[in-house]
N, C-alpha and C positions, 0 to 999 in steps of 0.2 A: 502495499502500500504507499508506504513513505517512498518506495522506488519510484512508483509511476506517477507520484505527486513531485518528486525531484524533476522526472522525465518532461512531465507536462511544462515546470517555472523553466528547464532550458531552452525547449524547442519555441515557447512563448516569447522568451525574454532576450534570447541569444540572435543576432542579427542573421537572416536567411543566407547571406553569402558563407557566413563563420560553419553553418552546418552544412551547407554542399561543399566545402573544401575538407571537413571533417568527414564526412560521408564517401567522398573521392578516395581520402587516404585509405578508408578502411576496405573498401571496392580493390583499390590497388595491392593491399596486403592479400585478401583473399584469392585474387585472380594469379597474382605471381607467387601466391604462398608454394607451388610445386616446385618451382624454380631454385629455390632458395637450397634444396638437398641436390642439385646438379652441377656437375664439376667442370671444368675448365676443358674447353674444347677447341680444336682449331688453332689459328694464332694465338688462342691465351697461352699456348703452352710456351711461345719462345717469346711473348709480349710479356709473361709472368711467372708463369714455372719455371722455366729454366733459366731466366733473365737474371744473370749475376749481381746487374748493375742496382736494378732496385732493393736487392737484399743488403746490399752494404754501403752504409752511410757515405763514408768516405769515395764513392765512387758515384754520388748523385751528381757532381758538378760535369760529368761526360755527358749527360743528358742535354746539356746546353752546348756542348761542344763536337754536336755531330752525330753523336750515338743514342740509338733507340734501344737498343736490347746488346747484349753479351755476345750475341750470336751474329753471323755477317749477312744478317738479312739488309738486303739492298737500302743503302743510306737515302734521304729525302725525305722522309718522314719529320717533319719538325714541329714536335708535340709535346718537347717539354713538361709543360704542365699537366696535362694526361698524365705520363709518364711518373711524375712526382704521385699523384694520388694513387697510383699503384703501390709505390715506396711507401706511402702512408698506410694503406691497407694491409701489406705485407708487416710494415713495422708493428701492427697491433693485432695482427691474426694470422700471421706467417702464411701457408698455403691453405686455408681454412676458406673455402668459396663463399661461403656466408657471409663475411665481411664485405665483399666485392659486391655481392649481389645486392645486398640492402642499400649499399653507397648508391647503386647505378637506380634503383628503386627512388631512391631520395631525391636523386636528381630528376627523375620522370616526373615525379611529384611536382618538384618545384618548377618544371619546364609548364606542367597543366597550370599551374596557379599563376604563373608570368604568362601564360597564353590568356588566362580569363581577363588578367588586368588590361593587355592589349586591345583585346577586341571590345572591352569596355569602352576603351578609349578611342575606339575607331568609329563606333556608332554611338553617340549619344542618347542619354534616355533611353535605352534598348531595354524591353520587358527580361526581367532576369530568368525567366523560365527559358529564352531561345540562350542566352548565354552558358545556362547550365547544361541545354542540350549539347549543343557542338561541344563544349568545352569535356563534357562526358564521354564523348565520340573520341576525344582526339587521348583521352585519359587510357581509355579501355579498348582502343580500336586495335585489333590482332594485327595489324600490317607493324604496328609501332614494337611489336612484342621484341624482335629479335634485337633492337637498339638496346633493349633493358635488359632483357635475359644473356644474351652474349657478351661476356663481360668486355672484351675488346672494343665493343662498339660506344663504349664510355666518352669516345673521343665527340663522336655525334650528340650525345648528349649534352655534353659540355660545352661545343661550338653553340649549339640550338640556344642553352641556356642565357650565355654571354651576347649572342647576336640579338635574342628577344630584349635583355634587359638594355643593351645598349641605343637600339632603334625607341625602346620605350621611351628611355631618359631623352631621347632625341626629340620625340613626340613633344615632352614636355620643357623643353629647349633648355636642360639640364646636360650643357655638351659635356664638362668637364669628365662626367659620368660616361656619358657615350662612348668618348675617346678611351677611360679607364678599361672599361668592358672590351672594347673593341682589340686593346691589346691582349687582353685576356682570353679572347676568344682566337687570336693569332696563335698563342700559346697552346690552343688546345686540338685545332687542326688546321689545314690550309683552307679549307672553305670558309673560313672566316673572311676571307679575300673579297666575299660576295658583298659584304656589309655596305663598302661605298658605292657600290652598284644598285643596290637595293634603296640606297637612301638618296642616290641621283633619279632613280625610277621613281620613287615617292614625289618629292621636288617636281618631275617633268608631269605627272599626274596632275598634282594639287596644284601647283603653283604657276606650273609654265601657261603662257598665253602667248608672248611672241617673244622675238628678240631681244626686245628691251628688258623681259622680264628674267632675263638670265642675269644681267647686271645686277638688277636686286635681290635677287637669291645669293648671288656670290656677296655680294656687299654685306646684306645681313649677317651672313652666317661665314665670315672670310675667315675668321681665327680656326673655327672648325673644319673646315676644307683644305687649309693649310695643314693643321695637325693631321688631319685623315692621309693627305698626300704624302707626306715626311713619314708619317710611320709605317706606311707601306711599301715606301723605295727602301726604310732602313730596313724591313724586315724581309724584303726581295733580296736585298745585299745579304743580309745576313744567312738567309736560306741559301742562297745560291753559293757563297764563299765556306761559312761554317758547315751545313748539311749541303754537300756539294753529291751530288746522286751519284750512286754506283752504275757504271752501263747497265741495264737489265736487257732482257731479251723483248723486243718489241712484236707482238703478235698479229698487229693487224694494223694497215695505211692509215694514216689521217683522216683521209675521206670513207673508208669503211666504219671507223669508229663511230662518226659523226651518223652516220646510217642506223648502224646499229644501236646508237645511245637516244634515239629517234624512237624506234620500237621499243626500248626499254622504258622509254617515258610513258610510253601508251600501256606497257605492262602495269608500271607504278599506279597509274589510273583504274586499270581493269581490279588488281588486287586491293585497291583502296574502294571499289565500290561492291567488290564480290570477292572477300578476304580467302579464296581457297585455288588453288592450294598452296600453302605457304613451304617456303623450302631455304634454306641456309646458302643455296645456289641455286641459279634458275639457267635453264638451256637459252642458249639465243639462237636466232638462226645468223649465218654466216652471209651477210649481208656485203655486197661490193659495187651494186650498180643502183642507179634509180628506175632501172627500167623493171627490175625487181617488185613484186606486188606488195610485200611488208615496207620495202623500203620507201615505195611510191607513196603509201598510205602513210606510212609515219612521218615521212619528210612534210607531207601535205599538211598533218595535224599541228606539226608546228608551227607551218608557215600560219593555218589557220588561227591559232592561239595568237600570235604575234597582229595579225590583224583585227579579231577581236578587240586586244589589249587598247588598239588606238582606237578603232570604233566607240567603245566604250568611257574613252578618256575622259570625255567631258559630261556625260549625263548618268553613268554608272561606274563613279572614281572607282569605288571598292571592288568592282570585277575585274577593273582595269589592272588592279594594284595588286590583289591574290593570283593572278594570271601570271602576272611579272615576277612577283617573289617565287612561286614554282618554277620558271621557267629559270630565272638566273641563279636560282641555288643547283639549278641541272648544271650550269655551263661548265662546272669544272669536269664532269663528267663525259662531256663531248671533248675535253681538250686531252685530258690523261686518259693514255690507252692502259685500262685497268685490265690485270690479269682476270679478275672476276667480274664484267661489266654489269652483271644484274644482282646486285644484292639488297633487300630489303630494307636495310640500316641506311641505304642512301637516301631514302626518300624522307627520313625523318625530317630532316630541317626543310625541303622543298614543302613539305607537306604543310608548311604552316599555311602557305598562299592558297592551298585547295581549302583549310578552314576558316581562310579569311571570305572566300568564294562562299562557304557552306553557312558562312554567319550572313552573308547578304541574302541570299535565296532562302534561308528559314526566316529572315526577317520578313521577307516581300511574302511568303506563305503564311506566316502567321498572321498578317494584314488581313489577307484576304481569306485564310481557311485557319481560322485559328483551332477547330479542333483537331485538324488532320494532322498537325504537327505533334499533338500530344497521342494520336496514335501511332505515328511513326516511331516517337521516343519509347512507346510499350513493346514496337517488335524489334527495333533496330538496337537497343540498350540490352536487354537481357542477351540476345544473339551474338552480341560482339563479347559480351561478359563470359559466355559460355564456349567460345570459338578461343579467346585469347587463354581460357583455363586450361584448355585442352591442348593447346599449342606449348604451353609453358609444361604441363605434364610431358611433354612427348621428349622435354630435354632431361629429365630425370633419370635415363639410362642411355649410357652412349653408345651400347649397341641397337638399343631400339630406335635413338634417335638417327643414327648413321644408314639403319636399315631404311628407315622411312625415308631419309631425303634419296636414297638410289632409289628406291620406288618412283617417289615423285620426278627424279631427272636422271634415269637410267644410263645416259650416253653421256655422263660427266667424268671422266676418268678420276677426277679429284674426291669425288664422293666414294668410288670403290676403294681408294688410295686410303682413305679416312676410316672405313669400315672394316677394312683389311687390319689396319694397325690396332683397333679395339679387340680383334680377336687374336690378333698376335699377342696382346698384354695378358691376354687369361687363358693361351697356350692351346687354343683353339687351330694348329696348325695348316688343318686341311681347308677348312673354313678361310682362312688368312690368304692362303695359296691362290685359290680360285679367287678372291676380291685382286689381289695384285695383280694377277694376269688380266683381268677385267679393267684395272684400272691402266695398264698398258695399252690394251687394245683401243679402249675409246678414248684416250690422251690426247690422239690426233697431234697437233704440232706442238703441244706445250711440254717442252723438254724439260722442264724442272719436275711436272708430275710423273714423266715417263723415268727420269734417273730416281726419284721417292720411292717409284714403286718398285723398281728393281732392286735398290737399297733393301727395300723391307723384304723384299723376296727371299734376298740373299739370306737374310737372318732367317727365315723359315727354313732354308736348306741348309744352313749352319745346326739348327736344333734338330733337323733330321740326318745330320752328320753325312750330308753331301755336300762335301769342302769343295769339290772340282766344279760343281754347278754355280755356287755360289761363288765361286772366285773368277769364274767365266762373268757372270752378274756385275759385280763389283768394275770389272774391264769396261763392260758395256756403259758403266755408268761415268767414267771417267772418260770416255770418247764423245758424249753425249754434249755437255756441258762444261764450261770451264769459266771460273775456278772449278776445282771439282765438287760436288755436293759435299755437304758438311758431314762428317762422319764415314765415309765412302774409304778412304786411307786406314782411318780407324778400325773399321769393320775387316778390311783386308788384313790387317794384322792379327785381327782373332782371328783368323782362317788360318794364316800361317801358323800362328802359335798351336793351333788343334791338329795342324799337320805335322808337328813338330820342325817347321823351317823359321827358328829362332832369328835368325841372321836378316831372314825377308820380313819376319814381322816387326824388328826394331826400324827398319829400313822404312818400311811403311808408314808407322807411327812418327818417325821424324819427319815424313813428307807432311803427313797432317799439321803435325806442330808447327812445319814454316806457314802453311795456307791458315791456320788457326791457332796462333799462338794464345789467345786468351780464352781458349775452350778448355774449362777446367776439367773435362775427362781425358783429355788425351794428355795432359800434364799426369794425372792420376793414374792412368795405364803406363806412363814412362816411369813412374814412381813406384810401382808394384813390380815393372819388370828389373829394375834394378834393384830392388830389396830381395826380391827371389833370387836374385844373381849376388848377393851380399855385397854390393856396392853401395855402401851406405851413404856416401856423401854423394853420389849423384842423385839418390832416390829421394834423400833430404831436399835437394833443391828443387825436385821438381814439386814435391808434395808442399813447400813452403810455397812455390809459384801458385798451385793448384788454391792455396788458401787464402794468398792476396787475391786473388782475383773472386774467387767465392766464398769468404770466410762463413757460409753457413751449409757447405757440403762436410758432410760427417768423416766423408774417406781419407781427405787430407790429415786430419788429425789423427785418426786411426793409423795410416800409415807413419806419421812422426812418432807414434806412440810405439807402434811396433820396433822401428830403429833403436828408440831410447831404451826399449826392453834389452834389446840385442847388445846394447852400448852398456847395461849394466844402471845407465841415468834412471833408476826406478821412480823418484819423484816427479819428475818431468813427464815419463810416461804414466804415470800415473794422472795428472793432469789431461793429459791429451786422451787418454780413455774415456775421464769424464766429461769431456768437451764434446768428443765424439758421440758419445751415449746420450747427452741432451740434444743433441742433434737428429739422434733416431733413438728413441729410446724403447721402441719394440724389436730392436734388432737383437735376436739371441746369442748372435755371435758375438758383438761387442759387450753384452751384460755379462758374458763368460770368461772374456779375456778381463774386463774390471773386477770382477769378482776373483778371479785366478791371481790377479795382481794384489788385490788387499790381502786375499791369503798367504801371499808369498810374503808379503810385509807384516803379517801378524795382527791385521786390523779385522774388529767384527763385521765392518760392512760387507766381508766378503760372502758372508752367509746370504745376504738379502742379494746380492745380484747373482748368485750360481743359482738360486732358488727360483729367480726370476727368468734367467736363463731356460731352464726346465719347464718352466711354466710354458714360455713361449715355445718351446720345442722339446717336447717330453722325450724325444728319439734321440737327443744330441748326447751321446756316451760320454764325450770327455768331461762334460758338465756334472755328470752323475759320479764319476772317478772321483773328481777334486773334491765333490761333497761328501764323497766316502770319507776320503783322506780328511776334510775338514771336521767331519762329526766324528772321527777317533781319534782327532788330535785336540778335543774339548777338554776340558779341565770341569769335570771328569768327564770320561770320553763316552759318547753316545753311541754304542757299538750295534745295537739293533739298528738304528738309522745308516749306521756307517757300512753295515753288513749288505741291507737293504739296497743302496744304492751301487753297491762294488758288483751285487749281482745283477742288478740291471744293467750297469755299463757292460758287464761279461755278456748278457744275452745279446747284446747290440753290438758284437764283436769287438769292444775295446781291450786291448791287452792289459789288464790290469795286472799289477806285480804280484808275483805268487808269493813273495815272502810277505806281503801286507795282505795278503787273503789268509795266509796262514796265520799271521798274528793275530788276524780277526776270529780264527776257528779256534786258536787255544785260548785266547780269552773267555769266548764263549763257551768252552768245554770245563773251563775253570767256575 
């Protein structure tokens, strides 16, 4: 009863706008809840999971010096602010995806709130019901789900936030904040360069009447335009010098790219109106001539849109501006020949223009047919709510996610390659092999995909002891692209080690080191190689280098611990084992070594770690043996427990010391 009363008070006295915003936030939590348990996918792996830069505070300055990841991903992405948010996520939650997903969701909620304020500014005295309707569609639209759920798409969320804020303050004549948010947008994603064009478009549509009006516009906002021009020039200079792009494969001509992106623009509108099927990648036609039907229809659509922008400039300015925003924010895709030309998150910023258009159409509809708008809301909002929830549910299982992706775009080799990788992770080698072969078949001219699939297939053959077939695949990889694929020489070294060709393995790993010196794994491989050769000085150098590159990788500390233990520097070895174990606490092998060293030094903590090692792996015989010795050495000796673990070690094939067993038997007989 009291609860009902409080709800009544809240609903009647809280502003309707606040209630709406709270309801939107609750809806977003519900529909994105399934995605909170989803793991990192696709580009998340090199941007976050395997990115040593964001894990090391001392290397964060590299994000402003032309580096995006610690891997040799082609330079050119100038997104230091984006990467700093990933570094902050890592500092607070390491590689727990939940923190990353929550950050993305909060950004999407902020975008929804800012869009609400912008739409309210564009049409004065607009009924709240229309604002609620249009803003709700943006918040829960299934097409926006990729930008929110796919963690690496945070760049689209951030640049959208800053551009919307910059434009909103521009409308309010607060130009200092307009400039500030433009700078922040540039640090988030390159598409921020659209903002000056958006502002120019707005001035053209709302304030341009004749040539003399240009002088008035420039005179009124002279400082703003000079600032925007200067910032844009400095940004481009900074990007072209510091973030100089690494040469990459060009997959299509500039002309073909324009035709394809025109078709993709139509695809986005189709998915906006009918959001099915959604997919992380979409198949696109290979368009090379305007005489092709898809190309002709798509270019005609773009030209028709431009004509509508011009014709509606005088009397329906909101239509003109909404369509302008849509085309302007898609312009970068017409210029950049992207590896994957049709990705749903690319529509996120451009969609603001469509929502501006939807605002106008809803307003006109409400005036003429007020009830029809409510009927549409009753149908559309629950439908989109359900579709977005289901789409997020697809992300929860990586195998299911990539299987669905393959079903929706069966001719994309990249999708088959990713599905095969997931099968490989869980040891389903026959399924993985099938998908990697399909990836090679459907990759067409995508050399990186072919090389990656062959490298992955080589790993399948290694697991099946087919070393010669694996070696041939790696040699094919090395012929396909240059520089050699990341990990190709490293995998080749593993193959040679399996074949007993240590000199060839060392040579392959040294080549990998020359191409990718900042790769932690290759330094660790060489460290382990020299550790096994008992060349402790060389091994130590490689382990120290690996730790310097990625201070959060346990293996470097483990290697140093083994060396220090061999050199009888036991206290330092103990510190290194503890560090390694803190970074990978569920590794039974690390717990075993730490427990054994504690026992060797006579510390009581030995029991904790040896028991933990057995709990993590009950069949690890050395831990049972050491535990038996530890129990026997207690004061007083715990002979029953000692005998129990000694017998388990024996049953697992461990050569337990016969004198120790005899000692246990004699004591029991007494």
